[in-house]
DSSP file (Angstrom, degrees, kcal/mol; ACC not computed):
  #  RESIDUE AA STRUCTURE BP1 BP2  ACC     N-H-->O    O-->H-N    N-H-->O    O-->H-N    TCO  KAPPA ALPHA  PHI   PSI    X-CA   Y-CA   Z-CA
    1    1 A M     >        0   0    0      0, 0.0     4,-2.0     0, 0.0     5,-0.2   0.000 360.0 360.0 360.0 -33.7    6.3    3.0  -13.4
    2    2 A E  H  >  +     0   0    0      1,-0.2     4,-2.3     2,-0.2     5,-0.2   0.882 360.0  56.3 -62.9 -37.6    6.9   -0.5  -14.5
    3    3 A R  H  > S+     0   0    0      1,-0.2     4,-1.7     2,-0.2    -1,-0.2   0.902 108.0  47.4 -61.9 -40.9   10.6    0.1  -14.7
    4    4 A E  H  > S+     0   0    0      2,-0.2     4,-1.7     1,-0.2    -1,-0.2   0.858 108.8  53.9 -70.3 -35.1   10.7    1.2  -11.0
    5    5 A I  H  X S+     0   0    0     -4,-2.0     4,-2.3     1,-0.2    -1,-0.2   0.914 108.3  50.7 -62.3 -41.7    8.6   -1.9  -10.0
    6    6 A E  H  X S+     0   0    0     -4,-2.3     4,-1.2     1,-0.2    -2,-0.2   0.865 104.4  58.1 -62.7 -36.1   11.3   -4.0  -11.8
    7    7 A Q  H  < S+     0   0    0     -4,-1.7     4,-0.3     1,-0.2    -1,-0.2   0.899 108.9  45.5 -60.1 -40.5   13.9   -2.1   -9.8
    8    8 A L  H >< S+     0   0    0     -4,-1.7     3,-1.6     1,-0.2    -2,-0.2   0.922 111.1  51.1 -68.5 -44.0   12.2   -3.3   -6.6
    9    9 A T  H 3< S+     0   0    0     -4,-2.3    -1,-0.2     1,-0.3    -2,-0.2   0.663  99.1  66.8 -72.4 -13.3   11.8   -6.9   -7.7
   10   10 A A  T 3< S+     0   0    0     -4,-1.2    -1,-0.3    -3,-0.2    -2,-0.2   0.612  79.5 104.3 -78.7 -11.7   15.5   -7.1   -8.6
   11   11 A L  S X  S-     0   0    0     -3,-1.6     3,-1.8    -4,-0.3    80,-0.0  -0.413  88.3 -93.1 -69.3 145.1   16.4   -6.8   -5.0
   12   12 A P  T 3  S+     0   0    0      0, 0.0    80,-0.4     0, 0.0    -1,-0.1  -0.343 108.4   9.3 -59.1 136.1   17.5  -10.0   -3.2
   13   13 A A  T 3  S+     0   0    0      1,-0.2    75,-3.1    78,-0.1     2,-0.5   0.499  93.4 128.8  72.1   7.6   14.7  -11.8   -1.5
   14   14 A V  E <   -A   87   0A   0     -3,-1.8    73,-0.3    73,-0.2    -1,-0.2  -0.837  36.0-174.3 -93.1 127.8   12.0   -9.6   -3.0
   15   15 A E  E     -     0   0A   0     71,-2.3     2,-0.3    -2,-0.5    72,-0.2   0.743  58.2 -40.4 -92.5 -27.8    9.3  -11.7   -4.6
   16   16 A G  E     -A   86   0A   0     70,-1.7    70,-2.8    -8,-0.1    -1,-0.3  -0.974  47.0-139.5 176.3 173.0    7.2   -8.9   -6.2
   17   17 A A  E     +A   85   0A   0     -2,-0.3    13,-2.7    68,-0.2     2,-0.3  -0.985  14.6 178.9-150.9 155.2    5.7   -5.4   -5.9
   18   18 A F  E     -AB  84  29A   0     66,-2.1    66,-3.4    -2,-0.3     2,-0.4  -0.986  19.8-137.0-156.5 160.8    2.5   -3.6   -6.8
   19   19 A L  E     -AB  83  28A   0      9,-2.9     8,-3.6    -2,-0.3     9,-1.2  -0.985  19.4-169.1-124.8 127.0    0.9   -0.2   -6.5
   20   20 A C  E     -AB  82  26A   0     62,-2.6    62,-2.7    -2,-0.4     6,-0.2  -0.892  17.8-128.9-115.5 146.6   -2.8    0.2   -5.5
   21   21 A D  E >   -A   81   0A   0      4,-2.8     3,-1.7    -2,-0.4    60,-0.2  -0.203  45.5 -86.2 -77.9-178.1   -4.9    3.3   -5.7
   22   22 A N  T 3  S+     0   0    0     58,-0.7   105,-0.2    98,-0.4    59,-0.1   0.563 129.3  58.3 -73.4  -7.1   -6.9    4.5   -2.6
   23   23 A R  T 3  S-     0   0    0     97,-0.2    -1,-0.3     2,-0.2    22,-0.1   0.556 120.7-108.4 -88.9 -11.5   -9.8    2.2   -3.5
   24   24 A G  S <  S+     0   0    0     -3,-1.7    20,-0.4     1,-0.3    21,-0.3   0.460  72.4 142.1  96.3   3.0   -7.4   -0.7   -3.4
   25   25 A D        -     0   0    0     19,-0.1    -4,-2.8    95,-0.1    -1,-0.3  -0.601  56.8-111.1 -81.8 138.7   -7.4   -1.3   -7.1
   26   26 A V  E     +B   20   0A   0     -2,-0.3    -6,-0.3    -6,-0.2     3,-0.1  -0.502  32.8 177.8 -70.9 128.6   -4.1   -2.4   -8.7
   27   27 A I  E    S-     0   0A   0     -8,-3.6     2,-0.3     1,-0.4    -7,-0.2   0.827  72.0  -9.2 -92.6 -46.4   -2.5    0.3  -10.9
   28   28 A V  E     -B   19   0A   0     -9,-1.2    -9,-2.9   -27,-0.1    -1,-0.4  -0.989  65.2-177.0-152.3 147.2    0.7   -1.6  -11.8
   29   29 A S  E     -B   18   0A   0     -2,-0.3   -11,-0.2   -11,-0.2     4,-0.1  -0.956  36.2 -86.0-142.7 163.9    2.3   -4.8  -10.6
   30   30 A S        -     0   0    0    -13,-2.7     4,-0.1    -2,-0.3   -24,-0.0  -0.245  57.3 -92.7 -64.2 158.6    5.4   -6.8  -11.2
   31   31 A D  S    S+     0   0    0      1,-0.1     2,-0.2     2,-0.1    -1,-0.1  -0.971 117.7  31.5-123.7 117.0    5.4   -9.3  -14.0
   32   32 A P  S    S-     0   0    0      0, 0.0    -1,-0.1     0, 0.0    -2,-0.1   0.510 110.8-115.7 -74.1 156.2    4.6  -12.0  -13.4
   33   33 A A        -     0   0    0     -2,-0.2    -2,-0.1     1,-0.1   -15,-0.1  -0.331  12.2-142.3 -62.3 138.5    2.3  -10.8  -10.6
   34   34 A V  S    S+     0   0    0    -17,-0.2     2,-0.3    -4,-0.1    -1,-0.1   0.798  83.8  16.3 -73.1 -28.8    3.4  -12.0   -7.2
   35   35 A L  S    S-     0   0    0      2,-0.0     2,-0.1     1,-0.0    -1,-0.0  -0.893  97.4 -81.5-136.3 164.7   -0.2  -12.5   -6.1
   36   36 A A     >  -     0   0    0     -2,-0.3     4,-2.4     1,-0.1     3,-0.5  -0.399  44.0-116.5 -64.4 147.6   -3.6  -12.9   -7.7
   37   37 A T  H  > S+     0   0    0      1,-0.3     4,-2.7     2,-0.2     5,-0.2   0.884 115.5  54.3 -55.9 -42.3   -5.1   -9.6   -8.6
   38   38 A V  H  > S+     0   0    0      1,-0.2     4,-2.1     2,-0.2    -1,-0.3   0.873 109.2  49.0 -62.4 -35.6   -8.1  -10.1   -6.3
   39   39 A T  H  > S+     0   0    0     -3,-0.5     4,-2.7     2,-0.2    -2,-0.2   0.914 110.7  49.3 -68.8 -43.3   -5.6  -10.7   -3.4
   40   40 A M  H  X S+     0   0    0     -4,-2.4     4,-2.7     1,-0.2    -2,-0.2   0.904 111.0  50.8 -62.3 -40.3   -3.7   -7.6   -4.3
   41   41 A N  H  X S+     0   0    0     -4,-2.7     4,-2.4     2,-0.2    -2,-0.2   0.914 110.6  48.9 -62.0 -42.9   -6.9   -5.6   -4.4
   42   42 A T  H  X S+     0   0    0     -4,-2.1     4,-2.6     2,-0.2     5,-0.2   0.929 112.3  47.8 -63.7 -45.1   -7.9   -7.0   -0.9
   43   43 A I  H  X S+     0   0    0     -4,-2.7     4,-2.7     1,-0.2     5,-0.3   0.921 110.5  53.4 -60.5 -43.7   -4.5   -6.1    0.5
   44   44 A G  H  X S+     0   0    0     -4,-2.7     4,-1.8   -20,-0.4    -2,-0.2   0.910 111.9  44.1 -58.0 -44.8   -4.8   -2.7   -1.0
   45   45 A R  H  X S+     0   0    0     -4,-2.4     4,-2.4   -21,-0.3    -2,-0.2   0.935 115.3  47.0 -66.2 -46.7   -8.2   -2.0    0.6
   46   46 A E  H  X S+     0   0    0     -4,-2.6     4,-1.9     2,-0.2    -2,-0.2   0.899 114.4  45.4 -67.6 -40.4   -7.2   -3.4    4.0
   47   47 A I  H  X S+     0   0    0     -4,-2.7     4,-2.4    -5,-0.2    -1,-0.2   0.880 110.9  55.1 -70.0 -36.3   -3.9   -1.5    4.3
   48   48 A G  H  X S+     0   0    0     -4,-1.8     4,-2.1    -5,-0.3    -2,-0.2   0.923 108.4  48.5 -58.3 -44.0   -5.7    1.6    3.1
   49   49 A R  H  X S+     0   0    0     -4,-2.4     4,-2.8     1,-0.2    -2,-0.2   0.876 108.3  54.6 -63.2 -37.7   -8.2    1.2    5.9
   50   50 A A  H  X S+     0   0    0     -4,-1.9     4,-2.6     2,-0.2    -2,-0.2   0.919 108.1  48.6 -63.2 -42.6   -5.3    0.7    8.3
   51   51 A F  H  X S+     0   0    0     -4,-2.4     4,-2.1     2,-0.2    10,-0.2   0.904 112.5  48.8 -63.4 -40.7   -3.8    4.0    7.2
   52   52 A V  H  X S+     0   0    0     -4,-2.1     4,-2.6     2,-0.2    -2,-0.2   0.923 112.6  48.3 -63.5 -44.3   -7.2    5.7    7.6
   53   53 A A  H  X S+     0   0    0     -4,-2.8     4,-2.1     2,-0.2     6,-0.2   0.906 110.7  50.0 -64.6 -42.8   -7.6    4.2   11.1
   54   54 A L  H  <>S+     0   0    0     -4,-2.6     5,-3.2     2,-0.2     4,-0.3   0.911 112.6  47.6 -62.4 -41.9   -4.1    5.2   12.2
   55   55 A Q  H ><5S+     0   0    0     -4,-2.1     3,-1.4     1,-0.2    -2,-0.2   0.936 112.4  49.0 -62.9 -47.0   -4.7    8.8   11.0
   56   56 A A  H 3<5S+     0   0    0     -4,-2.6    -1,-0.2     1,-0.3    -2,-0.2   0.832 109.0  53.4 -63.5 -32.6   -8.1    8.9   12.8
   57   57 A A  T 3<5S-     0   0    0     -4,-2.1    -1,-0.3    -5,-0.2    -2,-0.2   0.491 122.4-105.5 -82.0  -2.6   -6.6    7.6   16.0
   58   58 A G  T < 5S+     0   0    0     -3,-1.4    -3,-0.2    -4,-0.3    -2,-0.1   0.665  94.7 105.2  88.4  16.5   -3.9   10.3   15.9
   59   59 A F      < -     0   0    0     -5,-3.2    -4,-0.1    -6,-0.2    -3,-0.1  -0.537  52.6-170.9-125.6  65.1   -1.1    8.0   14.9
   60   60 A P        -     0   0    0      0, 0.0     2,-0.3     0, 0.0    -8,-0.1  -0.256   6.7-172.7 -61.2 144.4   -0.5    8.9   11.2
   61   61 A A        -     0   0    0    -10,-0.2     3,-0.1     1,-0.1    -6,-0.1  -0.948  29.1-169.0-135.3 154.6    1.9    6.6    9.4
   62   62 A T  S    S+     0   0    0     -2,-0.3    15,-3.3     1,-0.3     2,-0.4   0.528  79.1  38.6-114.9 -16.1    3.6    6.5    6.0
   63   63 A R  E     -C   76   0A   0     13,-0.2     2,-0.4     2,-0.0    -1,-0.3  -0.993  55.4-170.6-136.8 143.4    4.9    2.9    6.2
   64   64 A L  E     -C   75   0A   0     11,-2.4    11,-3.0    -2,-0.4     2,-0.6  -1.000   5.9-165.3-128.3 132.4    3.7   -0.4    7.5
   65   65 A D  E     -C   74   0A   0     -2,-0.4     2,-0.5     9,-0.2     9,-0.2  -0.944  11.0-171.1-119.5 107.1    6.0   -3.4    7.7
   66   66 A L  E     -C   73   0A   0      7,-3.1     7,-2.8    -2,-0.6     2,-0.5  -0.855   5.4-159.2-104.7 131.3    4.1   -6.6    8.3
   67   67 A T  E     +C   72   0A   0     -2,-0.5     5,-0.2     5,-0.2     2,-0.2  -0.940  13.3 175.7-114.0 125.9    5.9   -9.8    9.1
   68   68 A Y        -     0   0    0      3,-2.8     5,-0.0    -2,-0.5     0, 0.0  -0.619  46.6 -94.3-115.0 176.7    4.2  -13.2    8.5
   69   69 A D  S    S+     0   0    0     -2,-0.2     3,-0.1     1,-0.2    -1,-0.0   0.904 121.0  18.3 -59.9 -42.9    5.6  -16.8    8.9
   70   70 A T  S    S+     0   0    0      1,-0.1     2,-0.3    18,-0.1    -1,-0.2   0.401 128.7  18.6-116.2   1.9    6.6  -17.1    5.2
   71   71 A W        -     0   0    0     17,-0.2    -3,-2.8    18,-0.1     2,-0.3  -0.989  57.8-132.9-162.3 167.3    6.7  -13.6    3.9
   72   72 A R  E     -CD  67  87A   0     15,-2.8    15,-2.6    -2,-0.3     2,-0.4  -0.938  13.5-156.7-125.6 150.5    7.0   -9.8    4.6
   73   73 A L  E     -CD  66  86A   0     -7,-2.8    -7,-3.1    -2,-0.3     2,-0.5  -0.983   2.3-166.1-131.3 121.1    4.9   -7.0    3.3
   74   74 A L  E     -CD  65  85A   0     11,-2.4    11,-2.3    -2,-0.4     2,-0.5  -0.928   6.8-169.1-103.6 127.1    6.1   -3.4    3.2
   75   75 A A  E     -CD  64  84A   0    -11,-3.0   -11,-2.4    -2,-0.5     2,-0.5  -0.978   1.1-170.3-116.6 123.9    3.3   -0.9    2.5
   76   76 A H  E     -CD  63  83A   0      7,-2.9     7,-2.8    -2,-0.5     2,-0.4  -0.966  18.0-135.6-119.9 119.8    4.5    2.7    1.7
   77   77 A D  E     + D   0  82A   0    -15,-3.3     5,-0.2    -2,-0.5     3,-0.0  -0.587  22.7 177.6 -77.3 125.4    1.8    5.4    1.5
   78   78 A L        -     0   0    0      3,-3.2     2,-1.0    -2,-0.4     4,-0.2   0.367  47.4-117.5-102.7   0.5    2.1    7.9   -1.4
   79   79 A G  S    S+     0   0    0      2,-0.6    45,-0.2     1,-0.1     3,-0.1  -0.495 110.7  41.3  93.7 -63.7   -1.0    9.8   -0.5
   80   80 A D  S    S+     0   0    0     -2,-1.0   -58,-0.7     1,-0.1     2,-0.3   0.452 130.8   6.9 -93.9  -2.2   -2.9    9.0   -3.7
   81   81 A A  E     -A   21   0A   0    -60,-0.2    -3,-3.2   -59,-0.1    -2,-0.6  -0.961  68.5-120.4-163.6 172.5   -1.7    5.3   -3.7
   82   82 A V  E     -AD  20  77A   0    -62,-2.7   -62,-2.6    -2,-0.3     2,-0.5  -0.997  17.5-146.8-130.7 129.7    0.1    2.7   -1.7
   83   83 A L  E     -AD  19  76A   0     -7,-2.8    -7,-2.9    -2,-0.4     2,-0.4  -0.824  17.7-163.3 -94.8 130.2    3.2    0.9   -2.9
   84   84 A F  E     -AD  18  75A   0    -66,-3.4   -66,-2.1    -2,-0.5     2,-0.4  -0.927  10.3-168.5-117.6 138.6    3.6   -2.7   -1.7
   85   85 A V  E     -AD  17  74A   0    -11,-2.3   -11,-2.4    -2,-0.4     2,-0.5  -0.994   7.6-159.1-125.2 124.8    6.7   -4.9   -1.7
   86   86 A V  E     +AD  16  73A   0    -70,-2.8   -71,-2.3    -2,-0.4   -70,-1.7  -0.900  25.8 162.5-104.3 126.3    6.3   -8.6   -1.0
   87   87 A A  E     -AD  14  72A   0    -15,-2.6   -15,-2.8    -2,-0.5   -73,-0.2  -0.881  42.1 -90.4-140.6 167.7    9.5  -10.3    0.2
   88   88 A Q    >   -     0   0    0    -75,-3.1     3,-1.9    -2,-0.3   -17,-0.2  -0.427  46.8-108.6 -72.0 156.0   10.9  -13.4    1.9
   89   89 A P  T 3  S+     0   0    0      0, 0.0    -1,-0.1     0, 0.0   -18,-0.1   0.761 117.3  58.7 -60.0 -24.3   11.2  -13.1    5.7
   90   90 A T  T 3  S+     0   0    0    -77,-0.1   -19,-0.0     2,-0.1    -2,-0.0   0.402  77.9 130.9 -87.2   3.5   15.0  -12.9    5.4
   91   91 A V    <   -     0   0    0     -3,-1.9     2,-1.4   -78,-0.2   -78,-0.1  -0.172  68.9-115.7 -59.0 147.5   14.9   -9.7    3.2
   92   92 A D    >>  -     0   0    0    -80,-0.4     4,-1.6     1,-0.2     3,-0.7  -0.724  33.6-170.5 -82.2  94.0   17.2   -6.8    4.1
   93   93 A M  H 3> S+     0   0    0     -2,-1.4     4,-2.8     1,-0.3     5,-0.2   0.756  78.2  63.5 -66.1 -25.3   14.2   -4.4    4.8
   94   94 A A  H 3> S+     0   0    0      2,-0.2     4,-2.3     1,-0.2    -1,-0.3   0.920 105.2  46.1 -62.9 -42.1   16.5   -1.4    5.1
   95   95 A I  H <> S+     0   0    0     -3,-0.7     4,-2.5     2,-0.2    -2,-0.2   0.896 112.2  51.3 -66.1 -40.2   17.6   -1.8    1.5
   96   96 A V  H  X S+     0   0    0     -4,-1.6     4,-2.6     2,-0.2    -2,-0.2   0.929 110.5  48.4 -62.8 -44.9   13.9   -2.3    0.5
   97   97 A R  H  X S+     0   0    0     -4,-2.8     4,-2.1     2,-0.2    -2,-0.2   0.918 112.4  48.3 -62.8 -43.5   12.9    0.9    2.3
   98   98 A I  H  X S+     0   0    0     -4,-2.3     4,-2.0     1,-0.2    -1,-0.2   0.926 112.6  48.9 -62.6 -44.0   15.7    2.9    0.7
   99   99 A T  H  X S+     0   0    0     -4,-2.5     4,-2.7     1,-0.2    -2,-0.2   0.890 108.9  52.2 -65.4 -38.9   14.8    1.6   -2.7
  100  100 A T  H  X S+     0   0    0     -4,-2.6     4,-2.8     1,-0.2    -1,-0.2   0.893 107.6  53.4 -63.8 -36.9   11.1    2.4   -2.2
  101  101 A D  H  X S+     0   0    0     -4,-2.1     4,-2.3     2,-0.2    -2,-0.2   0.915 110.7  46.4 -61.1 -42.0   12.1    6.0   -1.3
  102  102 A V  H  X S+     0   0    0     -4,-2.0     4,-2.3     2,-0.2    -2,-0.2   0.921 112.8  49.8 -65.5 -44.5   14.1    6.2   -4.5
  103  103 A V  H  X S+     0   0    0     -4,-2.7     4,-2.4     2,-0.2    -2,-0.2   0.932 112.4  46.8 -59.7 -47.5   11.2    4.8   -6.5
  104  104 A I  H  X S+     0   0    0     -4,-2.8     4,-2.4     1,-0.2    -1,-0.2   0.907 110.9  51.6 -64.5 -42.1    8.7    7.2   -5.0
  105  105 A A  H  X S+     0   0    0     -4,-2.3     4,-1.3    -5,-0.2    -1,-0.2   0.893 109.6  51.3 -60.9 -39.1   11.0   10.2   -5.5
  106  106 A T  H  X S+     0   0    0     -4,-2.3     4,-0.9     1,-0.2     3,-0.4   0.932 110.9  47.2 -62.7 -46.3   11.3    9.1   -9.2
  107  107 A W  H  < S+     0   0    0     -4,-2.4     3,-0.5     1,-0.2     7,-0.3   0.869 107.8  56.3 -64.4 -36.4    7.6    8.9   -9.6
  108  108 A Q  H  < S+     0   0    0     -4,-2.4    -1,-0.2     1,-0.2    -2,-0.2   0.804 112.0  42.7 -66.1 -27.9    7.1   12.3   -7.9
  109  109 A K  H  < S+     0   0    0     -4,-1.3    -1,-0.2    -3,-0.4    -2,-0.2   0.572  96.7  89.8 -91.5 -11.7    9.4   13.9  -10.5
  110  110 A D     X  -     0   0    0     -4,-0.9     4,-2.5    -3,-0.5     5,-0.2  -0.782  60.5-160.1 -95.0 112.0    8.0   12.1  -13.5
  111  111 A P  H  > S+     0   0    0      0, 0.0     4,-2.4     0, 0.0     5,-0.2   0.862  93.4  53.3 -58.4 -36.7    5.0   13.9  -15.1
  112  112 A A  H  > S+     0   0    0      2,-0.2     4,-2.2     1,-0.2     5,-0.1   0.911 110.1  46.9 -65.8 -41.6    3.8   10.7  -16.8
  113  113 A A  H  > S+     0   0    0      2,-0.2     4,-2.4     1,-0.2    -1,-0.2   0.910 112.4  50.4 -65.6 -41.6    3.7    8.8  -13.5
  114  114 A Q  H  X S+     0   0    0     -4,-2.5     4,-2.5    -7,-0.3    -2,-0.2   0.899 110.2  49.9 -63.3 -40.1    1.9   11.8  -11.8
  115  115 A K  H  X S+     0   0    0     -4,-2.4     4,-1.8     2,-0.2    -1,-0.2   0.909 110.5  50.3 -63.6 -41.9   -0.6   11.8  -14.7
  116  116 A R  H  X S+     0   0    0     -4,-2.2     4,-0.7     1,-0.2    -2,-0.2   0.905 111.5  47.9 -64.0 -41.6   -1.2    8.1  -14.3
  117  117 A L  H >< S+     0   0    0     -4,-2.4     3,-1.0     1,-0.2    -2,-0.2   0.908 109.2  53.3 -64.8 -41.7   -1.7    8.5  -10.5
  118  118 A Q  H >< S+     0   0    0     -4,-2.5     3,-1.3     1,-0.3    -1,-0.2   0.845 100.9  61.0 -62.8 -33.4   -4.1   11.4  -11.0
  119  119 A K  H 3< S+     0   0    0     -4,-1.8    -1,-0.3     1,-0.3    -2,-0.2   0.793 111.9  39.1 -62.1 -27.3   -6.2    9.2  -13.4
  120  120 A H  T << S+     0   0    0     -3,-1.0   -98,-0.4    -4,-0.7    -1,-0.3   0.253  87.0 141.1-105.0  10.3   -6.7    6.8  -10.4
  121  121 A R    <   +     0   0    0     -3,-1.3     2,-0.3    -4,-0.2    -3,-0.1  -0.285  16.3 145.3 -64.1 134.3   -7.1    9.5   -7.7
  122  122 A S        -     0   0    0    -42,-0.2     2,-0.5    -2,-0.0  -100,-0.2  -0.965  52.0 -92.1-157.5 164.2   -9.8    8.8   -5.1
  123  123 A E    >   -     0   0    0     -2,-0.3     3,-1.1     1,-0.1     4,-0.1  -0.704  22.9-150.0 -85.4 128.9  -10.2    9.5   -1.4
  124  124 A R  G >  S+     0   0    0     -2,-0.5     3,-2.4     1,-0.2     4,-0.2   0.804  90.2  74.5 -66.4 -30.4   -9.0    6.7    0.9
  125  125 A A  G >  S+     0   0    0      1,-0.3     3,-1.8     2,-0.2    -1,-0.2   0.739  79.0  74.6 -58.0 -22.6  -11.7    7.6    3.5
  126  126 A Q  G <  S+     0   0    0     -3,-1.1    -1,-0.3     1,-0.3    -2,-0.2   0.680  82.3  70.2 -65.5 -14.8  -14.3    6.0    1.2
  127  127 A L  G <  S+     0   0    0     -3,-2.4     2,-0.8     1,-0.2    -1,-0.3   0.690  90.8  65.7 -72.0 -17.5  -12.9    2.6    2.3
  128  128 A V  S <  S+     0   0    0     -3,-1.8     2,-0.3    -4,-0.2    -1,-0.2  -0.801  72.1 114.8-113.1  90.9  -14.4    3.2    5.8
  129  129 A N  S >> S-     0   0    0     -2,-0.8     4,-1.1    -3,-0.1     3,-0.8  -0.961  75.3 -99.1-148.8 165.5  -18.1    3.2    5.6
  130  130 A R  T 34 S+     0   0    0     -2,-0.3     3,-0.3     1,-0.3     8,-0.1   0.837 120.1  48.2 -58.8 -37.0  -21.0    1.1    7.0
  131  131 A T  T 34 S+     0   0    0      1,-0.2    -1,-0.3     7,-0.0    -3,-0.0   0.759 110.7  51.4 -77.2 -23.0  -21.6   -0.7    3.7
  132  132 A A  T <4 S+     0   0    0     -3,-0.8     2,-0.3    -6,-0.1    -1,-0.2   0.641 106.8  60.9 -86.4 -14.7  -17.9   -1.5    3.2
  133  133 A L  S  < S-     0   0    0     -4,-1.1    -5,-0.0    -3,-0.3    -6,-0.0  -0.835  80.9-118.7-117.8 150.0  -17.3   -3.0    6.7
  134  134 A D     >  -     0   0    0     -2,-0.3     4,-2.6     1,-0.1     5,-0.2  -0.378  45.4 -96.8 -73.7 164.9  -18.7   -5.9    8.6
  135  135 A P  H  > S+     0   0    0      0, 0.0     4,-2.2     0, 0.0     5,-0.2   0.861 123.7  49.5 -56.3 -40.0  -20.6   -5.0   11.8
  136  136 A G  H  > S+     0   0    0      2,-0.2     4,-2.3     1,-0.2     5,-0.1   0.906 112.8  46.6 -66.2 -41.5  -17.6   -5.8   14.1
  137  137 A S  H  > S+     0   0    0      2,-0.2     4,-2.8     1,-0.2    -1,-0.2   0.883 110.8  52.9 -67.2 -38.1  -15.2   -3.7   11.9
  138  138 A W  H  X S+     0   0    0     -4,-2.6     4,-2.2     2,-0.2    -2,-0.2   0.908 109.8  48.7 -63.8 -41.4  -17.8   -0.8   11.8
  139  139 A L  H  X S+     0   0    0     -4,-2.2     4,-1.8    -5,-0.2    -2,-0.2   0.926 112.3  48.5 -62.8 -45.0  -18.0   -0.9   15.6
  140  140 A S  H  X S+     0   0    0     -4,-2.3     4,-2.4     1,-0.2    -2,-0.2   0.918 109.8  52.5 -61.0 -43.6  -14.2   -0.8   15.9
  141  141 A W  H  X S+     0   0    0     -4,-2.8     4,-3.1     1,-0.2     5,-0.2   0.912 107.3  52.0 -59.2 -43.1  -14.0    2.1   13.4
  142  142 A N  H  X S+     0   0    0     -4,-2.2     4,-2.1     1,-0.2    -1,-0.2   0.878 109.3  49.8 -63.3 -37.5  -16.5    4.1   15.4
  143  143 A I  H  X S+     0   0    0     -4,-1.8     4,-2.1     2,-0.2    -1,-0.2   0.932 113.5  46.0 -65.2 -45.9  -14.5    3.6   18.6
  144  144 A I  H  X S+     0   0    0     -4,-2.4     4,-2.4     1,-0.2     5,-0.2   0.932 113.0  49.4 -62.0 -46.5  -11.3    4.7   16.8
  145  145 A A  H  X S+     0   0    0     -4,-3.1     4,-1.6     1,-0.2    -1,-0.2   0.871 111.6  48.9 -64.1 -37.7  -13.0    7.7   15.2
  146  146 A Q  H  < S+     0   0    0     -4,-2.1    -1,-0.2    -5,-0.2    -2,-0.2   0.901 114.8  44.0 -69.2 -40.6  -14.5    8.8   18.5
  147  147 A R  H  < S+     0   0    0     -4,-2.1    -2,-0.2     1,-0.2    -1,-0.2   0.841 115.9  47.0 -74.1 -32.8  -11.2    8.6   20.4
  148  148 A G  H  <        0   0    0     -4,-2.4    -1,-0.2    -5,-0.2    -2,-0.2   0.792 360.0 360.0 -78.7 -27.9   -9.1   10.2   17.6
  149  149 A G     <        0   0    0     -4,-1.6    -1,-0.2    -5,-0.2    -2,-0.2   0.448 360.0 360.0 -93.0 360.0  -11.5   13.1   17.1
């Protein structure tokens, strides 16, 4: 898995990449890490919640492309994990998306990668519960869940 992460970070304008399980915990990241582990974990949880909310609202997604002032974040859902690519705003995102597709296809065919993912398997829905969310987020979640169901 590390080799494929390196493949992503070798792309022009890509600063780093990491893979989080469905709890938001980092499984593997580029070396050196593009962000602090606690930040990657937080991003993993929040994007996981976004995927759950989109699914519940009837708008399932497999990719999210977030653009900020000084960086871009591509999140690609693998089902049991989420692959993240952190890049400069000027990155050629089409090349990044194609490369993530190649990386994911490689992992899907690799028994060692599949075993590693299974070791970290958890349900993403556990990210959305009353104790994990602040009151405003819990209220928003309930609205989404009622409208989607």
